[in-house]
C-alpha positions as CSV (number, residue, x, y, z in Angstrom):
1,M,0.3,0.3,-0.3
2,P,1.6,3.4,-1.0
3,L,2.4,5.8,1.6
4,S,-0.3,8.9,2.2
5,K,1.3,12.4,1.4
6,S,1.1,13.0,5.1
7,N,3.3,10.0,5.8
8,A,5.5,10.7,2.8
9,D,6.2,13.8,3.9
10,E,7.2,12.6,7.5
11,K,10.8,13.8,8.6
12,I,12.9,10.8,9.7
13,L,16.4,12.3,10.1
14,S,17.9,15.8,10.4
15,Y,21.6,15.5,9.2
16,G,23.4,18.9,9.2
17,D,21.5,21.2,7.1
18,V,19.5,18.1,5.4
19,V,16.3,16.6,6.4
20,L,15.2,13.3,5.2
21,R,12.0,12.2,5.1
22,R,10.1,8.8,4.6
23,S,9.6,9.0,0.9
24,D,13.3,8.9,0.5
25,L,13.1,5.6,1.8
26,D,10.9,3.8,-0.2
27,I,13.1,5.5,-3.2
28,L,16.1,3.4,-1.8
29,R,14.1,0.1,-1.1
30,G,12.8,0.5,-4.9
31,P,14.3,0.9,-8.3
32,Y,13.5,4.3,-8.5
33,D,15.5,7.7,-9.8
34,I,17.5,9.0,-7.0
35,N,16.6,12.4,-5.8
36,D,17.9,15.9,-4.7
37,R,18.1,15.3,-1.2
38,L,19.7,12.1,-1.3
39,I,22.2,13.0,-3.0
40,E,22.8,15.9,-0.8
41,F,22.9,13.8,2.4
42,F,25.3,11.4,1.0
43,F,27.6,14.9,-0.1
44,A,26.9,16.0,3.5
45,Y,28.2,12.6,4.9
46,L,31.1,12.2,2.3
47,S,32.3,15.6,2.6
48,P,35.5,16.3,3.6
49,P,36.9,19.1,5.7
50,D,38.6,22.4,3.5
51,P,39.9,22.4,1.0
52,V,37.4,19.8,-0.5
53,L,33.7,21.0,-1.3
54,L,30.8,18.8,-2.3
55,F,27.9,21.2,-4.1
56,S,24.5,20.3,-3.2
57,P,22.6,19.7,-6.2
58,S,20.3,22.9,-5.8
59,V,23.0,25.0,-5.5
60,S,25.1,23.6,-8.3
61,F,22.1,24.2,-10.6
62,W,21.8,27.8,-9.2
63,L,25.0,28.1,-10.4
64,S,24.5,27.4,-13.6
65,N,21.3,28.7,-14.5
66,C,21.9,32.4,-12.2
67,P,19.9,34.9,-14.1
68,D,22.7,37.5,-14.2
69,P,26.9,38.2,-13.4
70,V,26.3,40.5,-10.4
71,S,23.8,37.5,-8.4
72,L,26.2,34.8,-9.4
73,S,30.1,37.0,-8.2
74,E,27.7,37.7,-4.7
75,A,27.0,34.0,-4.2
76,A,30.4,32.5,-5.6
77,G,32.7,35.2,-3.9
78,P,31.8,33.3,-0.3
79,L,32.3,30.0,-1.4
80,K,36.5,30.9,-1.9
81,L,36.8,28.4,-4.6
82,H,40.0,29.9,-5.7
83,L,41.4,28.3,-2.1
84,R,39.7,25.3,-2.9
85,D,41.9,22.1,-4.1
86,L,38.8,19.8,-4.8
87,V,35.5,20.9,-6.2
88,L,32.5,18.5,-7.0
89,F,28.9,19.7,-8.3
90,T,26.6,17.9,-9.3
91,I,24.8,18.1,-13.0
92,N,21.3,17.7,-13.9
93,N,19.7,17.9,-17.3
94,N,16.7,20.2,-16.1
95,S,16.9,23.0,-18.2
96,D,13.4,24.9,-16.6
97,V,14.4,26.9,-13.7
98,T,10.8,27.0,-12.4
99,A,10.7,23.3,-12.3
100,A,12.2,22.3,-9.1
101,E,13.8,18.4,-8.8
102,G,12.9,18.9,-12.9
103,G,14.9,17.0,-14.9
104,T,16.0,13.4,-15.6
105,H,19.5,12.6,-15.4
106,W,22.6,13.1,-13.6
107,S,25.8,13.2,-13.8
108,L,29.2,14.5,-12.2
109,L,31.6,17.7,-12.7
110,V,35.0,17.2,-10.5
111,Y,37.5,20.5,-10.7
112,Y,41.0,19.6,-9.1
113,R,43.3,22.5,-8.8
114,G,46.7,20.3,-9.1
115,T,45.5,19.9,-13.2
116,N,43.2,22.6,-13.4
117,K,40.8,21.3,-15.2
118,F,37.1,20.3,-14.9
119,V,36.6,16.7,-15.2
120,H,33.0,15.7,-16.1
121,H,32.2,12.1,-15.5
122,D,28.5,11.2,-17.2
123,S,27.3,7.3,-16.8
124,S,24.9,8.1,-19.6
125,R,27.5,8.7,-22.8
126,G,27.8,12.3,-22.7
127,M,24.2,13.0,-22.0
128,N,24.6,15.6,-19.8
129,R,27.7,17.2,-21.3
130,W,26.3,20.8,-22.3
131,H,25.0,21.2,-18.5
132,A,28.4,20.8,-17.5
133,E,29.7,22.9,-20.0
134,S,27.6,25.7,-19.3
135,L,28.1,25.4,-15.6
136,F,31.6,25.3,-16.2
137,E,31.7,28.5,-18.1
138,A,29.7,30.0,-15.3
139,V,31.9,29.3,-12.1
140,K,35.7,29.1,-14.1
141,G,36.6,32.3,-13.4
142,F,35.9,32.3,-9.9
143,I,37.9,28.9,-9.4
144,G,40.5,28.3,-11.8
145,D,44.0,29.5,-11.4
146,G,44.7,32.7,-13.7
147,G,41.1,32.0,-15.5
148,E,42.8,29.4,-18.0
149,A,41.2,26.0,-16.2
150,R,40.1,23.8,-19.3
151,Y,37.0,21.5,-19.3
152,V,37.5,17.6,-20.5
153,E,34.8,14.4,-20.7
154,G,36.3,12.0,-18.4
155,F,36.4,8.3,-18.2
156,A,32.8,7.3,-16.2
157,P,31.3,3.5,-15.7
158,Q,28.1,3.3,-18.1
159,Q,24.7,2.3,-16.4
160,S,22.2,-0.1,-17.5
161,H,19.5,1.2,-15.5
162,G,17.9,4.7,-16.0
163,Y,16.8,5.1,-12.2
164,D,21.2,4.4,-11.6
165,C,22.5,7.8,-12.5
166,G,21.8,9.5,-9.3
167,L,23.8,6.2,-7.7
168,Y,26.9,6.7,-10.1
169,V,27.3,10.1,-9.4
170,M,27.6,9.2,-5.2
171,A,29.8,6.4,-6.1
172,I,32.2,8.1,-8.4
173,A,32.2,11.0,-6.0
174,R,33.4,8.7,-3.3
175,V,36.0,7.5,-5.4
176,V,37.5,11.1,-6.0
177,C,37.0,12.1,-2.1
178,D,38.8,8.9,-0.8
179,W,41.6,9.3,-3.8
180,F,42.0,12.9,-2.7
181,R,42.3,12.2,1.1
182,E,44.5,9.2,0.6
183,A,46.8,9.4,-2.2
184,E,50.6,10.4,-1.2
185,V,51.4,12.1,-5.1
186,K,48.5,14.2,-6.5
187,D,50.4,15.6,-9.6
188,E,50.0,12.9,-12.2
189,G,46.6,13.6,-13.5
190,E,43.7,12.8,-12.9
191,S,44.7,9.6,-11.3
192,W,41.5,8.8,-9.7
193,F,40.4,7.3,-13.0
194,S,42.3,4.3,-12.4
195,A,40.6,3.8,-8.9
196,L,37.5,4.8,-10.8
197,K,37.7,1.9,-12.9
198,E,38.7,-0.5,-10.5
199,E,36.2,0.7,-7.8
200,V,32.4,1.1,-9.4
201,D,30.8,-1.0,-11.7
202,A,26.7,-2.0,-11.8
203,A,27.3,-4.3,-8.9
204,V,28.7,-1.7,-6.7
205,V,26.2,0.5,-7.6
206,A,23.1,-1.8,-6.7
207,E,25.1,-2.3,-3.4
208,L,25.1,1.3,-2.8
209,R,21.1,1.8,-2.9
210,G,21.3,-0.9,0.0
211,E,24.3,0.8,1.9
212,L,22.6,4.0,1.8
213,L,19.4,2.6,3.3
214,R,20.9,0.7,5.8
215,L,22.9,4.1,6.8
216,I,19.9,6.1,7.1
217,L,17.9,4.1,9.4
218,G,21.0,3.4,11.5
219,L,21.5,7.4,11.9
220,M,18.0,7.1,12.6
221,E,18.6,4.2,15.4
222,T,21.0,6.5,17.1
223,K,19.2,10.0,17.5
């Protein structure tokens, strides 16, 4: 029996600035598209300390679609992007700024200061390239050394189910953050690529759905 709207909207967990609702658990229990809140929660859970910054989907979307340069500058300035060594942005193919949580596909854009590159990881053969390039153009002047940052399409394991793209974003983000935290040498290009090839595949992504559900349920028990 489906949940009533009131039950679906019930708050089940507050984690930092993220509030999860009972409907988020239903998304994880079934093969459904991952929503903004679950990605934002996972990013908050992953988030290493400075100089790393993981942007929530809503902030990434706003930066990409900011209506004027003045507003963009006012928003980007306090983030001190020029001091960050690693920045992760979610990309969504929603082109309608009036539609909350619109779009059909998630991908990940990673900026690494060691190479001064933005690397786009898309689990559906570049579907989000135009949207990723739009965000790159919007923020490159605030983050890249000397304004000379480059955009490249990077390797990404490819999804076989249309509802798994958000999980691929989370799985790739975890690999990138782990690499940045653990790698002793970070001057060899986008060297998280080898880890990505070894650590993310369809089986890992399928397990992540259950892993995330267990994580949330465990945190609920400790509250």
